[in-house]
Each structure stands twice: as structure tokens, then as C-alpha cells.
C-alpha positions as CSV (number, residue, x, y, z in Angstrom):
1,X,33.2,81.4,131.5
2,X,32.2,84.9,130.2
3,X,34.5,86.9,128.0
4,X,35.9,90.4,128.4
5,X,33.8,93.2,127.3
6,X,35.3,96.6,127.7
7,X,33.3,99.3,128.9
8,X,31.3,101.6,126.8
9,X,33.3,104.5,125.9
10,X,36.5,102.8,126.5
11,X,37.8,102.8,122.9
12,X,41.8,103.1,122.4
13,X,42.5,105.4,119.5
14,X,45.9,105.0,118.1
15,X,47.5,107.6,115.3
16,X,50.7,107.4,114.4
17,X,53.6,109.4,115.8
18,X,55.4,112.1,114.8
19,X,59.0,112.2,113.7
20,X,60.7,114.5,116.5
21,X,64.1,114.2,114.8
22,X,65.9,115.6,112.0
23,X,67.4,112.5,110.0
24,X,70.4,113.4,108.0
25,X,70.6,112.5,104.6
26,X,73.2,110.8,103.0
27,X,74.5,109.2,106.1
28,X,76.8,106.6,105.9
29,X,79.7,104.5,107.5
30,X,82.8,105.8,105.4
31,X,86.4,104.0,106.1
32,X,89.8,104.8,105.5
33,X,89.6,101.7,103.0
34,X,86.6,103.4,101.3
35,X,88.3,106.6,101.2
36,X,91.1,105.1,99.3
37,X,90.3,102.0,97.2
38,X,89.9,104.2,94.2
39,X,93.7,104.9,94.4
40,X,94.9,101.0,93.7
41,X,93.8,100.1,90.3
42,X,93.3,96.2,91.0
43,X,90.3,97.2,93.6
44,X,86.8,97.1,93.2
45,X,85.0,100.3,93.2
46,X,82.3,99.8,95.6
47,X,81.2,99.9,99.0
48,X,81.6,97.3,101.6
49,X,78.4,95.7,102.5
50,X,79.6,94.5,106.1
51,X,82.6,94.1,108.7
52,X,83.6,91.3,106.8
53,X,84.1,92.6,103.4
54,X,85.4,95.6,104.8
55,X,88.2,93.6,106.5
56,X,89.0,91.8,103.1
57,X,88.8,95.2,101.5
58,X,91.7,96.5,104.6
59,X,93.6,93.4,103.6
60,X,93.8,94.1,99.9
61,X,94.9,97.6,100.6
62,X,97.6,96.1,103.4
63,X,98.7,93.5,100.9
64,X,99.2,95.8,97.5
65,X,102.7,95.9,96.2
66,X,105.0,98.5,94.6
67,X,106.4,97.6,91.5
68,X,109.9,97.3,91.7
69,X,110.4,99.8,88.3
70,X,109.2,102.5,91.1
71,X,112.3,101.9,93.4
72,X,116.4,102.8,92.9
73,X,118.1,100.3,91.0
74,X,120.6,99.7,94.3
75,X,117.6,98.5,96.1
76,X,116.7,95.6,93.7
77,X,119.9,93.4,94.7
78,X,118.9,93.4,98.2
79,X,118.3,90.1,99.5
80,X,114.7,90.1,100.7
81,X,113.9,86.5,102.0
82,X,110.4,87.0,103.1
83,X,109.1,88.7,99.9
84,X,109.4,84.8,98.3
85,X,106.6,84.2,100.5
86,X,102.9,84.6,98.3
87,X,101.5,87.4,97.5
88,X,97.9,88.8,98.0
89,X,95.3,89.8,100.1
90,X,94.3,85.9,101.1
91,X,97.6,85.6,102.0
92,X,97.8,89.2,103.8
93,X,94.7,88.0,105.4
94,X,96.5,84.3,106.9
95,X,99.6,87.1,108.5
96,X,96.7,89.4,109.9
97,X,94.8,86.4,111.2
98,X,98.1,84.1,112.7
99,X,99.2,87.5,114.0
100,X,96.2,88.1,115.9
101,X,95.5,84.6,117.3
102,X,99.1,85.3,118.8
103,X,98.3,88.1,120.3
104,X,95.3,87.1,122.1
105,X,97.3,83.9,123.2
106,X,100.2,85.4,124.4
107,X,102.4,85.0,121.9
108,X,103.4,81.3,121.8
109,X,105.2,81.6,118.7
110,X,107.9,83.2,121.0
111,X,108.9,80.0,122.5
112,X,108.4,77.6,119.8
113,X,111.6,76.6,118.5
114,X,113.4,77.7,121.6
115,X,116.1,74.9,122.5
116,X,115.2,74.4,126.4
117,X,111.4,75.5,126.3
118,X,109.0,72.0,126.8
119,X,106.0,71.9,124.1
120,X,103.1,73.4,125.8
121,X,99.5,72.5,125.1
122,X,99.4,76.1,123.4
123,X,102.2,75.5,121.1
124,X,100.3,72.3,119.8
125,X,97.4,74.9,119.2
126,X,99.6,77.3,117.1
127,X,101.3,74.3,115.4
128,X,97.5,73.1,114.4
129,X,96.3,76.3,113.4
130,X,99.0,77.1,111.0
131,X,98.2,73.8,109.6
132,X,94.9,74.4,108.9
133,X,95.2,77.5,107.5
134,X,98.0,76.5,105.4
135,X,95.6,73.6,104.0
136,X,92.8,76.3,103.5
137,X,94.9,78.3,101.3
138,X,97.0,75.3,99.8
139,X,100.0,76.8,101.0
140,X,103.0,74.3,99.7
141,X,105.2,72.5,102.9
142,X,108.3,74.7,102.3
143,X,106.4,77.8,102.4
144,X,104.5,76.8,104.9
145,X,107.8,76.4,107.2
146,X,109.0,79.9,106.4
147,X,106.0,81.4,107.6
148,X,106.3,79.5,110.9
149,X,109.7,81.0,111.3
150,X,108.6,84.0,110.0
151,X,106.1,84.6,113.1
152,X,108.3,83.7,115.4
153,X,111.2,85.9,114.1
154,X,108.3,88.8,113.9
155,X,107.2,88.2,117.6
156,X,110.4,88.0,119.2
157,X,112.6,90.5,117.2
158,X,113.2,93.7,119.1
159,X,111.3,96.4,117.0
160,X,113.6,99.7,117.5
161,X,111.2,102.7,119.0
162,X,112.0,106.5,119.6
163,X,110.4,107.4,122.8
164,X,108.6,111.3,123.0
165,X,112.0,112.3,124.7
166,X,114.0,111.5,121.4
167,X,115.3,108.1,124.1
168,X,115.9,104.9,121.8
169,X,113.6,101.6,123.2
170,X,112.6,98.5,121.8
171,X,109.4,96.5,122.0
172,X,109.5,92.9,121.9
173,X,105.9,91.6,121.1
174,X,106.3,88.5,123.0
175,X,107.6,90.2,125.8
176,X,103.7,92.4,126.0
177,X,101.8,91.1,129.0
178,X,98.1,90.8,128.1
179,X,97.3,93.0,130.6
180,X,99.3,95.7,128.0
181,X,97.7,94.9,124.2
182,X,94.5,95.1,122.9
183,X,94.4,93.5,119.4
184,X,91.8,94.4,117.1
185,X,90.2,97.2,118.7
186,X,87.4,98.7,117.0
187,X,86.0,102.1,116.9
188,X,83.7,104.4,115.4
189,X,84.5,108.2,114.6
190,X,81.1,110.3,114.6
191,X,81.5,112.7,112.1
192,X,79.5,115.5,109.8
193,X,79.7,117.5,106.6
194,X,83.8,117.0,106.7
195,X,85.1,116.6,103.3
196,X,87.7,114.2,102.3
197,X,89.6,117.1,100.8
198,X,89.7,118.7,104.0
199,X,91.1,116.0,105.9
200,X,93.8,115.5,103.3
201,X,95.1,118.9,103.5
202,X,95.0,118.9,107.2
203,X,97.1,115.8,107.8
204,X,99.2,116.8,104.7
205,X,100.4,119.8,106.4
206,X,101.1,118.4,109.2
207,X,103.1,114.9,107.9
208,X,105.8,115.2,105.4
209,X,104.5,118.5,104.2
210,X,107.6,118.6,101.8
211,X,106.4,115.3,100.0
212,X,104.0,114.9,97.3
213,X,101.3,112.2,97.5
214,X,98.1,111.5,95.5
215,X,94.8,112.9,96.5
216,X,91.9,111.1,98.5
217,X,88.6,110.4,96.3
218,X,86.4,113.1,96.9
219,X,83.9,112.3,99.6
220,X,81.8,113.8,101.8
221,X,82.0,112.4,105.2
222,X,78.4,112.6,107.1
223,X,78.0,109.3,109.8
224,X,80.7,107.6,111.0
225,X,84.3,106.6,110.2
226,X,85.1,102.9,111.2
227,X,88.2,100.8,111.7
228,X,89.9,97.9,113.5
229,X,93.6,98.6,115.0
230,X,95.7,95.6,114.4
231,X,97.0,96.1,118.0
232,X,96.8,98.5,120.7
233,X,99.9,98.4,123.3
234,X,101.6,100.1,126.4
235,X,105.0,99.9,126.6
236,X,107.1,102.2,129.0
237,X,103.9,103.8,130.0
238,X,103.1,105.0,126.6
239,X,100.6,103.8,124.3
240,X,101.4,102.7,120.9
241,X,98.6,101.6,117.7
242,X,100.9,98.7,115.5
243,X,99.5,98.5,112.2
244,X,101.1,95.0,110.4
245,X,101.3,95.2,107.0
246,X,102.3,92.2,104.1
247,X,103.1,94.8,101.4
248,X,105.8,93.2,98.9
249,X,108.1,96.3,98.3
250,X,111.5,96.2,96.8
251,X,113.5,97.2,99.5
252,X,112.3,98.1,103.6
253,X,114.6,101.5,104.1
254,X,112.9,104.2,105.8
255,X,112.7,106.0,102.1
256,X,110.7,103.1,100.7
257,X,108.8,102.7,103.6
258,X,107.6,106.1,103.1
259,X,107.1,105.8,99.7
260,X,104.9,102.9,100.7
261,X,103.0,105.2,103.1
262,X,102.2,108.1,100.7
263,X,101.3,105.3,98.2
264,X,98.8,104.0,99.5
265,X,97.9,106.7,101.9
266,X,98.6,104.9,105.4
267,X,99.6,108.6,106.8
268,X,95.5,109.1,106.9
269,X,95.0,105.5,108.3
270,X,97.4,106.4,110.9
271,X,96.1,110.0,111.9
272,X,92.7,108.4,112.4
273,X,94.2,105.6,114.1
274,X,96.0,107.9,116.5
275,X,92.9,109.9,116.6
276,X,90.7,107.3,118.0
277,X,93.2,106.1,120.4
278,X,93.5,110.1,122.1
279,X,90.1,110.3,122.0
280,X,89.6,106.8,124.5
281,X,92.7,107.6,126.3
282,X,91.1,111.1,127.1
283,X,87.7,109.6,128.3
284,X,89.4,106.4,130.3
285,X,93.0,107.7,131.3
286,X,93.3,109.8,134.7
287,X,95.8,112.4,133.9
288,X,96.0,111.9,130.2
289,X,98.6,114.1,128.2
290,X,99.0,113.4,124.1
291,X,102.6,114.4,125.0
292,X,103.2,112.2,127.4
293,X,100.7,108.9,127.0
294,X,100.9,108.5,123.4
295,X,104.1,106.5,121.4
296,X,102.6,107.1,118.1
297,X,101.5,105.0,115.2
298,X,104.1,101.9,114.3
299,X,103.7,100.1,110.7
300,X,105.2,97.1,110.9
301,X,106.4,95.9,107.1
302,X,106.5,92.1,107.7
303,X,108.4,91.0,104.9
304,X,111.5,93.3,105.7
305,X,111.6,91.9,109.8
306,X,114.8,91.0,109.0
307,X,116.2,93.9,107.2
308,X,117.9,96.6,108.9
309,X,115.6,98.6,110.9
310,X,113.1,95.3,110.9
311,X,110.7,97.0,108.1
312,X,109.5,99.3,110.9
313,X,108.1,102.8,110.5
314,X,107.1,104.8,113.5
315,X,104.7,107.9,113.2
316,X,105.0,110.2,116.2
317,X,102.1,112.9,114.8
318,X,101.9,116.4,116.6
319,X,99.5,117.1,119.2
320,X,98.1,120.0,117.0
321,X,97.4,117.8,114.3
322,X,95.5,115.2,116.5
323,X,93.8,118.3,118.0
324,X,93.0,119.7,114.8
325,X,91.6,116.3,113.7
326,X,89.4,115.9,117.2
327,X,88.0,119.7,116.4
328,X,87.3,118.5,113.0
329,X,85.3,115.4,113.7
330,X,83.4,117.6,116.1
331,X,81.9,114.8,118.0
332,X,83.2,112.0,120.9
333,X,83.8,108.7,119.5
334,X,82.8,105.1,120.7
335,X,84.9,102.6,121.0
336,X,84.0,98.9,120.2
337,X,83.8,96.7,123.3
338,X,85.1,97.5,127.1
339,X,88.2,98.5,126.8
340,X,90.3,99.6,130.3
341,X,93.4,101.2,129.7
342,X,93.9,102.5,133.0
343,X,95.1,99.2,134.8
């Protein structure tokens, strides 16, 4: 057998390729928690190194508390039983994980405990998951029982919402069909040379402009703004972003929820979520109209589920704000996963 010998003159000459495109300097992947991390004194001021780190930091922001000293004395006397459940980032993550599992599995807690409901394998899975998660965090038995009933109440409560035409309606999570819910939907919004101060001013000028709020930390947004929406749902033809908050507040009336929203700049988070939803619907839903199809952002403060108003704050952001944000971000968004919203 002879070894192959190339013909004379057939010498391959390789040279390094020359870059043909400009690589942006200072490109980074931002997020809501990165924009607001320094607003809370107990959170570390460092960038997230991974998706896991980012979700942990989101949980820290979502579970932050407002001290009783910041609330009127008349609110401190209200009985808020679920405020007795342990607070902190890991317990906030626990609540989010349990509710995500519920959403992905058809809300089995909605029928657990019902007198006429026969036990199912899925309900058994739920109880096993709950026990395992509580054991991992050393949650006492009495608080595990509280958590079980709490989740059941969250998914079976009729949450009051206002339609775009101001008509009142209610949403029960346990009644949402799987084709009408998309838990933990991720998004990435491309952005070029947008300063956080511009973003801040735009949102503040449209949402509660008469109320003061702490400014975002100065950041130059160049690259991507990413995030995860706890639940996107469709109800009576309109789409909503639902965000769970485990904050421990001294009261859960509208004014206190608004205070928490501004103290932690959840108004910015809601605007980013609705921008992501707007871009997705604009690209996927035939005949899409923001005013007709977007019901807004629903912020559910879980510890207030048994209070008047159910701890729910609805933000119906004006079309002018969303379209202004759309223009400011300058390029289209890429949503994580294959989400068909037109069914």
C-alpha cells in the first residue's frame, strides 16, 4: 500500500481571516435585578455569573420586606396570618418553585382537600414535592401545613382584575387551561446605547408620575436585557403577565402595594415584562392590537392573598409608554422557547 503524496505545486496556504464586523465594546447582559440591586442594602452589588445566580438575585429582590416603621400605625394592627411564614430569599424561591410546578401540572392544589375530590397520582406527587422541599429547608411541620393551605388558597382565589374597557372580572389560577398559560417564559431584549436614566425617566413620566421613587443606578445598557416572567396567561382573549411577590409588608391595601412597587422599582420590571409580551404578541398574534389584547401586569403579593383585594395590584400601562420603550430598545426581541400564543 502506497502513501498518498500530493501533486507538486498543490500546497495549501492558510491565512488568518480578517474580522469583517465591529464588535461592540462594553457589551453585557443586563436584567431587572442588575439595574436595581444596589437599591436594597442587604443585597450584594455584583453581576450574576449564571442563570441560576440571576434567579437567586431575583428571588432576593422579590422577597424583600418593608419595615413596619415605614407604614402608618393604622395598618400595623391588621391581622396578616401569612406574614408568620418564614421570610427571605430561599423561602421566596420555594414559593416560586411550588407555584411554577402547579402551573406546569394543571394546578392540582386546586382540588386537594376538596370534600368531593378523589385523590389522584398528581396530587400525591404534589404532597411529596411539598414535603421534600420543606425538608430541604428545615421548614417546621406547622409551617408546612400552613404552606399547603396557602398554595391552595392562592390557586383557588378569584383574583379581581379590571378589563381594558373598565369592566370588572376575576381570574382563578386553578381554572386556567394549559393552552392559556405559559409559566417561566424567558425573554431577551436587544438594546444599544440606552442609559438607565433614560429608561427610568420614560417609565416615571407615564406610571404614577406624581409619586417620587428612588432612581435606578446609572448603567449604560448595551447588549441584552433579559428576564423570566413567572406566568403569562390568557383570560377572556387578553394576555397578562403575572408576577409572584413574597415580600412581607405591614399591610396589603392598594397604597401599600404601590409603595412596595416603587420602593423596589417593580414598576421598571413590569414595564420590561409588558414590552417583552408586546413584542411577542406583535410577532405571533394575527390582528394584534395592544389596547385590545394586553390586560396588563398583575403583581400578586402572596402574603396578602387573604386580605381585601387579595394582595393583587394590576398595572395597565398606556400604549404610548410601551411603544416608546419599543422604539428606545431599537431592535426586536428574542423569546426563550417556542411559544404559540395564537391558538
